[in-house]
C-alpha positions in Angstrom: 0.3 -19.7 5.9 -2.7 -20.9 7.8 -0.9 -24.2 8.4 1.9 -22.3 10.0 -0.5 -20.9 12.6 -0.6 -17.2 11.6 -3.2 -15.1 13.5 -4.0 -12.8 10.6 -3.4 -12.6 6.9 -2.6 -9.2 5.4 -3.1 -8.8 1.7 -0.2 -6.4 1.4 -0.9 -5.4 -2.2 -3.5 -3.0 -3.4 -4.1 -4.8 -6.7 -4.6 -8.2 -4.9 -6.9 -6.4 -2.3 -9.0 -4.9 -5.1 -9.3 -8.3 -6.9 -9.3 -11.0 -4.3 -9.9 -9.8 -0.8 -13.5 -10.9 -0.5 -12.8 -14.3 -1.9 -10.0 -14.8 0.7 -12.3 -13.6 3.5 -14.9 -16.1 2.4 -12.4 -18.9 2.4 -10.3 -18.4 5.5 -11.5 -18.6 9.1 -8.9 -16.1 10.5 -9.0 -12.3 10.0 -8.0 -11.2 6.5 -7.1 -7.5 6.1 -6.5 -5.6 2.9 -4.7 -2.3 2.4 -7.5 -0.3 0.7 -10.0 0.3 3.6 -7.4 1.5 6.1 -6.0 4.0 3.6 -9.5 5.2 2.8 -10.4 5.7 6.4 -7.3 7.8 6.9 -8.0 9.9 3.8 -11.6 10.6 4.8 -10.3 11.9 8.2 -7.5 13.9 6.6 -9.3 15.7 3.7 -10.6 19.2 4.4 -11.8 20.2 0.9 -13.3 16.7 0.0 -10.9 16.3 -3.0 -8.9 13.1 -2.7 -6.4 11.8 -5.2 -5.5 8.1 -5.6 -2.5 6.7 -7.5 -1.9 3.0 -8.1 -1.2 0.4 -10.7 -3.4 0.2 -13.7 -5.4 -2.8 -12.4 -6.0 -1.2 -9.0 -7.2 2.1 -10.6 -9.3 0.3 -13.2 -11.0 -1.8 -10.6 -12.6 1.3 -9.1 -12.0 -0.2 -5.6 -10.7 3.0 -4.0 -13.4 5.1 -5.6 -16.2 2.8 -4.3 -14.7 2.7 -0.9 -14.2 6.5 -0.7 -17.7 7.2 -1.9 -19.2 4.6 0.5 -17.4 6.4 3.4 -18.4 9.9 2.2 -20.5 10.4 -0.9 -19.5 14.1 -1.1 -15.9 13.3 -1.7 -14.5 14.0 -5.2 -12.1 11.3 -6.3 -9.3 11.9 -8.8 -7.5 8.7 -9.8 -4.3 8.1 -11.8 -2.5 5.0 -12.7 1.3 5.2 -12.5 2.7 2.0 -14.1 6.3 3.2 -14.2 6.6 3.8 -10.4 6.9 0.1 -9.6 9.9 -0.7 -11.9 11.6 2.5 -10.7 11.4 1.4 -7.1 12.5 -2.1 -7.9 15.4 -0.7 -9.8 16.4 1.3 -6.7 15.6 4.6 -8.5 13.7 6.5 -5.8 15.1 10.0 -5.7 16.7 11.2 -9.0 15.9 13.3 -12.0 14.2 10.4 -13.8 11.9 9.9 -10.9 11.1 13.7 -10.7 10.2 13.8 -14.4 8.0 10.7 -14.1 6.2 12.1 -11.0 5.6 15.3 -12.8 4.2 13.5 -15.9 1.8 11.4 -13.8 0.7 13.8 -11.1 0.4 17.0 -13.0 -3.3 16.7 -13.6 -3.9 15.6 -10.0 -2.0 18.7 -8.7 -4.1 21.0 -10.8 -7.4 19.4 -9.6 -6.8 20.9 -6.1 -6.6 17.7 -4.1 -5.6 18.1 -0.5 -5.1 14.4 0.2 -3.3 11.8 -1.9 -3.5 8.1 -1.3 -0.4 6.1 -2.2 -2.4 3.1 -3.5 0.5 0.8 -4.1 2.9 -0.6 -1.5 5.9 0.4 -3.7 4.9 4.1 -3.8 6.0 5.1 -0.3 9.6 4.7 -1.4 8.9 7.6 -3.7 7.5 9.9 -1.0 10.3 12.5 -1.2 9.8 13.0 -5.0 6.1 13.0 -4.7 6.2 15.5 -1.8 8.5 17.8 -3.7 6.0 17.9 -6.6 2.6 18.1 -4.8 3.8 20.4 -2.0 3.5 20.3 1.7 -0.2 21.3 1.7 -1.2 17.8 0.3 -1.5 15.1 2.9 0.1 11.8 1.7 -1.7 8.7 2.9 0.4 5.6 3.0 -2.1 2.7 2.8 0.5 0.2 4.0 1.3 2.3 7.1 -2.4 2.7 8.0 -2.9 -1.1 7.6 0.0 -1.8 9.9 -1.5 0.5 12.5 -4.9 -1.4 12.3 -3.2 -4.8 12.5 -1.2 -3.6 15.6 -4.5 -2.7 17.3 -6.0 -6.1 16.3 -3.1 -8.0 17.7 -3.2 -6.1 21.0 -6.5 -7.9 21.7 -4.7 -11.3 21.4 -3.1 -12.4 24.7 -0.5 -14.5 22.9 0.6 -11.5 20.8 1.5 -9.5 23.9 4.5 -11.7 24.6 7.8 -9.8 24.7 11.0 -10.9 23.1 12.6 -10.7 19.7 10.5 -12.0 16.8 11.6 -13.8 13.7 10.9 -13.3 10.1 10.3 -16.0 7.5 9.8 -15.3 3.8 8.2 -17.7 1.4 8.0 -16.6 -2.3 6.6 -17.8 -5.6 9.1 -15.7 -7.5 12.9 -16.0 -7.6 14.2 -15.8 -4.0 17.3 -13.8 -5.0 15.2 -11.1 -6.6 12.9 -11.0 -3.6 15.8 -10.5 -1.2 17.3 -7.7 -3.3 14.0 -5.8 -3.7 12.8 -6.7 -0.2 15.8 -5.1 1.5 14.7 -1.8 -0.1 11.5 -2.0 1.9 12.6 -3.9 5.1 16.3 -3.4 5.3 18.6 -6.2 6.5 15.7 -8.1 8.0 15.4 -9.9 4.6 18.3 -12.4 4.8 16.8 -15.3 3.0 13.7 -16.5 1.3 12.3 -20.0 0.4 10.6 -20.6 -2.9 7.3 -22.5 -2.8 5.2 -23.8 -5.6 1.9 -22.1 -6.3 
């Protein structure tokens, strides 16, 4: 990626951010941005009762990265975390708004709802596709924080400071994957729409 002249690297995965962000920052000379800190900053600004929920993969939750970041930002915040391992396969299967999803959301988020949180961080980039089901269950009084969306906003601000990034015109997308390209195209279109037309497999 660096050889291709990118201006910034986004670690667009909460698990990878929790495990490898600092190592990447130490290794690369260009800005490296993870998805945890932007989500935390938004949650801290959003919460009124200082009760924040975090949902993510098992590795992300077990790493404690969100809890540490939230506590560092505001030590009075109460953090309620829950891993939701079935959410990712549901999204990748294309099941984002049906009875199975509703039952799974209820099973995972029941205890978080009872805790009285007023803000919930969607700590996995798959989870925003389940927003409708999550919103139905937790109610409109709970602010949903999309960590990926908050990261995109911060990257946009960063790029505005770069003169070359201000050029107008249509951009292009290139996708390089270490998994099966066909699978990436299928799943990627659920996130990005028809922008994902092809992908090139590279060796790790």
